[in-house]
C-alpha positions as a printed Julia matrix, in Angstrom:
93×3 Matrix{Float64}:
 -234.95  117.48  42.62
 -233.52  120.29  43.44
 -236.02  119.36  46.18
 -234.48  116.62  47.02
 -230.79  118.09  46.65
 -232.18  120.49  49.31
 -233.33  118.03  51.63
 -229.97  115.81  51.25
 -227.18  118.72  52.33
 -230.59  119.66  55.53
 -231.64  116.72  56.63
 -226.94  115.93  56.47
 -226.67  118.8   58.73
 -228.95  117.89  61.22
 -227.98  114.48  61.47
 -224.46  115.39  61.86
 -225.5   118.28  64.55
 -227.78  115.88  66.4
 -225.03  113.46  67.91
 -222.43  116.09  68.38
 -224.89  117.61  70.59
 -227.38  114.63  72.05
 -225.99  115.24  75.33
 -226.72  118.94  76.52
 -223.07  119.3   77.49
 -221.07  118.19  74.56
 -218.18  116.86  77.61
 -220.65  115.07  79.21
 -219.9   112.46  75.75
 -216.93  111.89  77.38
 -217.1   112.07  81.29
 -218.8   109.33  83.21
 -219.95  111.38  85.85
 -221.79  113.31  83.95
 -222.14  111.0   81.18
 -225.28  110.01  83.36
 -227.0   113.25  84.34
 -226.36  114.78  81.33
 -226.76  111.55  78.25
 -230.02  110.03  76.83
 -230.08  105.98  77.68
 -228.98  103.3   75.41
 -232.24  102.92  74.71
 -233.08  106.23  73.98
 -230.0   107.18  71.67
 -230.64  103.4   69.39
 -234.07  105.28  68.95
 -232.2   108.07  67.75
 -230.26  105.87  65.83
 -232.18  103.89  63.96
 -234.65  107.17  63.49
 -231.58  108.99  61.62
 -230.71  105.34  59.43
 -233.9   104.85  58.65
 -234.41  108.61  56.52
 -231.29  107.87  55.11
 -232.04  104.56  53.59
 -234.71  106.34  51.96
 -233.43  108.84  51.06
 -230.65  106.32  49.38
 -233.97  104.49  47.32
 -235.02  108.03  45.9
 -231.89  109.23  44.85
 -231.62  104.63  43.57
 -235.57  106.49  41.79
 -234.53  109.2   40.24
 -232.8   108.33  36.63
 -235.32  106.25  36.18
 -238.21  108.81  34.91
 -235.5   109.97  32.79
 -234.49  106.12  31.54
 -237.52  105.08  30.59
 -238.38  108.41  28.9
 -235.79  106.98  26.68
 -236.76  106.96  22.67
 -235.03  103.34  22.64
 -236.33   99.11  22.81
 -237.57   98.43  26.44
 -235.08   95.35  26.27
 -232.0    98.43  26.06
 -234.02  101.04  28.36
 -234.46   97.48  30.93
 -231.14   97.02  30.66
 -230.69  100.8   31.36
 -232.92  100.25  34.57
 -231.18   97.17  35.88
 -227.96   98.84  34.97
 -229.02  102.21  37.7
 -230.52   99.8   40.0
 -226.58   99.24  41.04
 -225.92  101.16  42.72
 -228.76   98.98  45.03
 -225.93   96.57  45.54
């Protein structure tokens, strides 16, 4: 669980830095004359965004699965265990 937390923090920082420094001088993002030559194309930017969001979705699924190991190790009836697992799974919404 600690490794997952460290990964989440590092991934968040990497995502922020990736989008903050996507253009070689940062001011090229706002400057029209520099933007065409110093920034990635729309297709490259969308590929980067899609990749980062895919990792984010995988991390969200991991967060949903974290409490399931603890839920299934509880000494309660299976019906209550399934209800508790469904309660945690509501986070998917």
